[in-house]
C-alpha angles and dihedrals in degrees: 000000000000127000123199133186123232092271096054099260115145106235106171138013123199113194125170097258134084106286138193122186135206130186092287110005136065110209120200128194108225095175106249094032142016126247113213117194119192110214124196091251114135128198133198131178090007094302131104112235125233093246134034144219111261113242093003090126091053090053091050092049096044091048094049090048090050094053095043086060096040103050113088125222094002119128113216144170101249117124109157147331091222115113107240120244109265096019089111122040114248094248092057122083104235095199095105088066094053111111094008101070130093123185106204143173117267115246140175100252118231104231097234138086107229103215124188121192125198096167132034111255142116119018090348091063093047092054094044091054089052101043112004086245141090116210090338094312114124116224131194115273123251098039115154130219106286097009115153110253118239085248132350114276132212111231113170125201133200115249108247119206087216136001124018125343113240123241115232138174123262087243092057089049091049093050090058103039101023131263098263093057095041091051090050093051092047093050094044090048093053092046093052094046094049091048092049093044093052088050099045103040096067086049092058103266130109114200100218094182139331142185128229131194123209134192138190115243125169092345097308136100113244134183110247141181120022119336132209097345128145088258095054097035144044106240116190127187106250096213091058098044110135116154123215096068139036117299129224111255143199096238141064093320092126089051095052092044094050093048091049090052090047128084091249112133095207089237104071127063107300121245124249118264118250116242095252092056091049093049096046090049093049090051092053093053089050092046093052092053092046093050094049098045105021089232138094120252108268117252095009112148116227092234138031 
C-alpha cells in the first residue's frame, strides 16, 4: 500500500482506485472528486531520483493549503485535507496519508503552464541573452542574472508529458485556446503572483517566478494542482538577494548541485542522494513553509 526508501521517505502509494502518477503526486479518481497524494519523491533534470526527501510531500500539501486559504478572490479546486471514508482499506493504517492528501474538484485541465516571472533567471534568462525577449516580450537591455523585472511578465509554456515544457508566446497560446480564455488566464496568473509576492516579501521570501495550472469546472476557470510551493516556484531569501549571479533558494538546490558535481551523465539511472544532501534539502523545504506561515508543518517528526 505504501512504499518507503531506507531514509523514511514515502515513494509510492497504492490505493484501490484508478490512479495516475506524476513525478511527485499520485492522483486517485474517487468518482465525484480526486484525491491527490503528495509523496516524498524528488526529481531533477527531468528524472525522478531513487530516494526521496522525507516529509517533502507534507510540506508541499501544507503550503498549497495555506495559499488556497490566503489568496483573495481566486476560485480553486481545494475541498478538504481529510482522507475520505473508504479510501484506505480497514486493515491498512491511513496515517501515511495524513498531511499529504488533498481532496479536490475535478476539472478539465487547460494544457498550458501559466508561468509568471518577477525576476530574470532560468530559461527566461537564457532566452533574454539570445534575443532580448522572453516569450515574445521585449525587455530592457543590460539586465543581469536575477535582476528584478520592471513588472512581472506572463510567459506560458506547453505541458510536456515528459522532458521540459516548451516556452511559448501568449499569442501562440491564444491561437490554440482562444483569446478570451488566454486573457483570463494571464490576468489571473498576474493577480495571484502579485498578491503572493506582496505577502511573502515582508516575511523574507522573494518569489522569483512560479507556475500555475488552471482547469475548467462547471463553466468557470479554477486554480488547480499545487500552488506557490518550492517545487512550482523559485523562492529566494530576501535578506541574501544580490543580482548578477545565481541566488540561494528554498528548493532542491542542494540536489541539483550535488548531481552536477557527480559523474552522472543525466541519461542513465540517477544515483541515490547522500544523507547530508537529503537533510539539507528537507531543512530548506521546512524553512520556506515556516517563513511564509509562521508555523511548523503539521505532523512533521523531529528526526528522520
